[in-house]
C-alpha positions in Angstrom: 21.6 5.0 -10.7 19.8 2.0 -12.1 16.7 3.0 -14.2 13.3 2.0 -13.0 9.7 2.7 -13.9 6.6 2.6 -11.7 3.0 1.6 -12.6 -0.1 2.7 -10.6 1.8 4.7 -8.1 -1.0 7.1 -7.3 0.2 9.7 -4.7 3.9 8.6 -5.0 4.6 6.7 -1.8 6.1 3.8 -3.6 8.4 6.1 -5.6 9.6 7.9 -2.5 11.1 4.7 -1.3 12.2 3.3 -4.7 13.9 6.6 -5.7 16.4 6.2 -2.8 18.0 3.4 -4.8 16.9 3.8 -8.4 16.5 6.5 -11.0 12.8 6.5 -11.6 12.1 7.4 -15.3 8.3 7.7 -15.3 5.0 6.6 -13.9 2.5 4.5 -15.9 -1.2 4.9 -15.0 -4.6 3.9 -16.4 -6.2 6.9 -14.9 -4.9 10.1 -13.4 -5.7 9.2 -9.7 -3.2 11.0 -7.5 -1.4 12.6 -10.4 -1.6 16.1 -8.8 0.2 14.9 -5.7 3.1 13.4 -7.8 3.3 16.6 -9.8 3.8 18.6 -6.7 6.6 16.4 -5.3 8.2 15.1 -8.5 7.7 17.9 -10.9 10.1 16.6 -13.5 8.7 13.0 -13.5 6.7 12.1 -16.6 3.3 10.5 -16.0 1.8 8.5 -18.9 -1.9 7.9 -18.1 -4.6 6.4 -20.2 -3.4 2.8 -20.1 -1.0 0.7 -22.3 -2.0 2.6 -25.5 -0.3 5.7 -24.1 2.7 4.0 -22.4 6.1 4.2 -24.0 7.2 1.4 -26.3 10.8 2.5 -26.4 13.0 3.9 -23.7 16.3 5.7 -24.0 17.4 3.7 -21.0 15.7 0.4 -20.5 14.2 0.2 -17.0 15.9 -2.7 -15.1 13.2 -2.6 -12.4 9.4 -2.2 -12.7 7.4 -1.8 -9.6 3.6 -1.6 -9.5 0.6 -1.2 -7.2 -2.5 -2.0 -9.3 -5.9 -2.1 -7.7 -6.3 -5.0 -5.3 -10.0 -4.7 -4.7 -10.6 -7.9 -6.9 -9.5 -9.9 -3.9 -9.9 -7.6 -0.9 -12.1 -8.6 2.0 -13.8 -5.2 1.6 -15.4 -6.5 -1.6 -17.2 -9.4 0.3 -20.8 -9.8 -0.8 -20.6 -8.4 -4.3 -22.6 -10.2 -7.0 -19.7 -11.2 -9.3 -16.4 -13.0 -8.9 -12.9 -11.7 -9.2 -12.5 -13.2 -12.7 -15.3 -10.8 -13.8 -13.9 -7.7 -12.0 -12.8 -5.1 -14.6 -9.9 -4.2 -12.4 -8.3 -7.5 -13.1 -7.4 -6.2 -16.5 -5.2 -3.6 -14.9 -3.1 -6.4 -13.4 -3.0 -8.1 -16.8 -1.9 -4.9 -18.6 0.9 -4.3 -16.1 2.2 -7.8 -16.4 2.0 -7.9 -20.2 3.8 -4.5 -20.4 6.6 -5.8 -18.1 7.1 -9.0 -20.2 7.5 -6.8 -23.3 9.9 -4.5 -21.4 11.9 -7.4 -19.9 13.2 -5.8 -16.7 15.5 -7.7 -14.5 12.9 -7.5 -11.7 9.1 -6.9 -11.7 7.4 -6.4 -8.3 3.6 -6.2 -7.9 2.0 -5.4 -4.6 -1.3 -6.8 -3.4 -3.4 -7.6 -0.3 -3.0 -11.0 1.5 -6.3 -12.4 0.2 -4.9 -12.3 -3.3 -2.7 -15.3 -2.5 -5.8 -17.2 -1.4 -8.8 -16.0 -3.4 -6.6 -15.1 -6.4 -4.2 -18.1 -6.2 -5.3 -19.5 -9.5 -4.6 -16.2 -11.3 -1.2 -15.7 -9.7 -0.2 -19.3 -10.4 -1.0 -18.5 -14.1 1.1 -15.4 -13.9 4.1 -17.3 -12.3 3.9 -19.9 -15.1 3.9 -17.2 -17.8 6.8 -15.5 -16.1 8.7 -18.8 -15.9 8.4 -19.2 -19.7 10.2 -15.8 -19.9 12.9 -17.0 -17.5 11.7 -15.3 -14.3 11.6 -17.0 -10.9 8.8 -15.9 -8.5 9.2 -14.9 -4.9 6.0 -14.2 -2.9 7.3 -11.7 -0.3 4.8 -11.6 2.6 5.5 -8.7 5.0 4.1 -6.4 7.6 4.9 -2.7 7.5 5.4 -2.5 11.2 8.7 -4.4 10.9 9.9 -2.2 8.1 9.8 1.2 9.8 6.1 2.1 9.6 3.9 3.0 12.6 1.2 0.8 11.1 0.2 -2.9 11.2 -0.2 -3.4 7.5 0.1 -6.9 6.0 0.7 -7.0 2.3 2.4 -9.1 -0.4 4.9 -8.4 -3.1 4.8 -10.8 -6.1 8.4 -10.5 -7.3 9.4 -11.9 -10.7 13.1 -11.8 -11.1 15.9 -13.0 -13.4 18.6 -12.2 -10.9 19.2 -13.9 -7.5 17.9 -11.7 -4.6 19.6 -12.2 -1.3 16.7 -10.9 0.8 17.7 -9.1 4.0 15.2 -9.8 6.9 14.2 -6.9 9.1 15.6 -6.8 12.6 12.1 -7.4 14.1 12.8 -4.8 16.9 10.0 -3.0 18.7 8.0 -1.3 15.9 7.5 2.4 15.7 4.5 3.6 17.7 2.0 6.3 16.8 3.4 8.4 19.7 6.8 8.2 18.1 5.5 8.9 14.6 3.6 12.0 15.7 6.4 13.5 17.7 7.2 17.0 16.4 4.5 16.9 13.7 2.9 20.3 13.2 -0.6 20.7 11.8 -1.0 23.4 9.2 -3.5 26.2 10.0 -6.6 26.6 7.9 -6.7 22.9 6.8 -9.5 20.5 6.7 -12.3 20.4 9.2 -11.2 17.6 11.6 -14.5 17.5 13.6 -15.6 13.9 14.3 -18.8 12.7 12.7 -21.8 13.6 15.1 -22.3 9.9 15.9 -18.7 9.5 17.0 -18.7 12.7 19.0 -21.2 11.1 21.4 -18.8 8.2 21.9 -15.5 10.0 22.0 -15.1 10.4 25.7 -15.9 6.7 26.3 -13.5 5.3 23.6 -9.9 4.9 24.8 -6.8 5.1 22.6 -6.8 2.2 20.2 -10.5 1.7 20.8 -13.2 0.9 18.3 -16.2 3.3 18.2 -18.6 0.5 17.3 -17.6 -1.6 20.3 -18.2 1.5 22.5 -21.6 2.0 20.9 -22.6 -1.7 21.5 -21.5 -1.5 25.2 -23.4 1.8 25.8 -26.5 0.8 23.9 -27.3 -2.9 24.4 -30.9 -2.3 23.1 -30.4 0.0 20.1 -33.1 1.2 17.7 -33.4 -0.8 14.6 -34.3 1.0 11.3 -36.9 -0.2 8.8 -33.9 -1.5 6.7 -32.8 -3.7 9.6 -29.7 -1.7 10.5 -28.8 -0.3 13.9 -29.5 3.5 14.0 -26.5 5.5 14.9 -24.0 2.6 15.0 -20.6 3.6 13.6 -18.8 1.8 10.8 -16.5 -1.1 12.0 -13.6 0.9 10.5 -14.1 3.9 12.8 -11.4 3.7 15.4 -9.1 5.8 17.6 -5.4 5.4 16.8 -3.4 3.9 19.8 -0.6 5.8 21.4 2.0 3.2 22.3 1.8 0.7 19.4 1.5 0.9 15.6 -1.8 2.0 14.2 -4.0 -0.5 12.5 -4.3 -0.3 8.7 -5.2 3.2 7.6 -8.5 3.4 5.7 -9.3 6.8 4.3 -11.2 9.1 6.7 -11.8 6.6 9.5 -9.0 7.2 12.0 -9.5 9.5 15.0 -6.8 11.0 17.2 -5.8 8.8 20.2 -7.5 11.0 22.8 -8.6 14.3 21.2 -12.2 14.6 19.9 -11.1 14.9 16.2 -9.8 13.0 13.3 -6.1 12.8 12.7 -4.8 15.7 10.5 -3.3 14.9 7.1 0.2 15.7 8.5 -0.4 13.1 11.2 -1.7 10.5 8.8 1.2 11.1 6.5 3.6 10.6 9.5 1.9 7.3 10.4 2.4 6.1 6.8 6.0 7.1 6.7 5.9 10.1 4.3 8.5 12.8 4.7 7.5 15.8 6.7 7.9 18.1 3.8 5.8 16.0 1.4 3.2 18.3 -0.3 -0.5 17.5 -0.5 -3.1 19.4 -2.7 -6.0 21.1 -0.9 -8.5 18.4 -1.8 -11.1 17.3 0.7 -10.0 15.2 3.7 -11.4 11.9 2.5 -9.5 12.0 -0.8 -6.2 13.0 0.8 -6.4 10.2 3.3 -7.4 7.7 0.6 -4.4 8.7 -1.5 -2.2 7.7 1.5 -4.1 4.5 2.4 -4.1 3.1 -1.2 -0.4 3.5 -1.8 2.7 1.7 -0.7 4.2 3.0 2.5 7.5 4.8 1.6 9.7 2.8 4.0 8.4 -0.4 2.6 9.1 0.7 -0.9 12.6 1.6 0.2 13.2 -1.8 1.8 12.1 -3.6 -1.4 14.2 -1.3 -3.6 17.3 -1.8 -1.5 17.0 -5.6 -1.9 16.3 -5.4 -5.6 19.0 -2.8 -6.4 21.6 -4.9 -4.6 20.6 -8.0 -6.7 20.7 -6.1 -10.0 24.1 -4.6 -9.1 25.5 -8.1 -8.3 23.9 -9.4 -11.5 24.0 -13.1 -10.4 21.8 -14.8 -12.9 19.6 -17.8 -11.9 20.6 -21.2 -13.1 17.0 -22.4 -13.0 13.5 -21.0 -12.5 11.7 -21.6 -9.2 8.9 -20.3 -6.9 9.5 -19.4 -3.3 7.8 -17.7 -0.4 9.6 -15.1 1.7 7.5 -14.8 4.9 8.5 -11.7 7.0 5.3 -11.3 8.9 7.0 -12.4 12.2 10.4 -13.0 13.5 12.8 -14.4 12.4 11.3 -14.8 8.9 11.3 -17.8 6.6 12.3 -18.5 3.0 11.1 -21.7 1.4 10.0 -23.3 -1.9 6.3 -23.6 -2.7 
């Protein structure tokens, strides 16, 4: 198989998909976040953490594909209201390190995943990266996609910034009815003696009035039109806007660690259920950490079927080896049918 290397893979979801089409040689990390999960499931896979100073400078087999999922909080909407801009965010250096390492490695294809606001808030930065990649002979494809069209029971819009020296004939998804939560959870068994799945006390009071797919905050606002205001100006007992019930007969919204309740039972979804909604294999192993950390590992990674779709397209392109006659920049928009591919 074609050699590849991953960077910032955390709990290994990206590698599950990529390894269907590539021989993954190693993971490169700045910290050890999620390392214990990878060790359980890929025990022979080397992990080099500590940043570029500890990453290999020579490979016995040069990776032809480098795939990465560096922190995207620089541009995430969840970072709204902070006192500094994305240029001053220390996590931007992680992106720079990954790109610099790739340009020294010279793979046929580099793919970096990020959130949609990165193409708006961070457009200036990614224009700079595309220009630097062009000097090295790489074209850029901004692949916008939604996980629900790629086999995941989750509505999750993301972007792959793909820098490539070979022509990629992108295959569009079929855009058939997406997998539902009900379908994803069919046959899933919850291990005994796991985490305490009891809803937060504030949510327990709202559980019976919140339907599948419902938002607990909206239920609270409907039931308590004149709530108590705390001295800090907040509404006492009001749930976070992320606290939701998963729906039954459609994909779940974006998974955010520790905030998704069962569609109709008064409990949070178990780790086995969350993993199924993310597209992890049923036999994937998770360490006995607390519930919040386990769900965060899942939510911060690439959903395995999405990684497999990307890897299949890239592997086919590398195998064909059709070199580009010129460098360009294009957008591949697969957020809705039938998809579009055009120059910027």
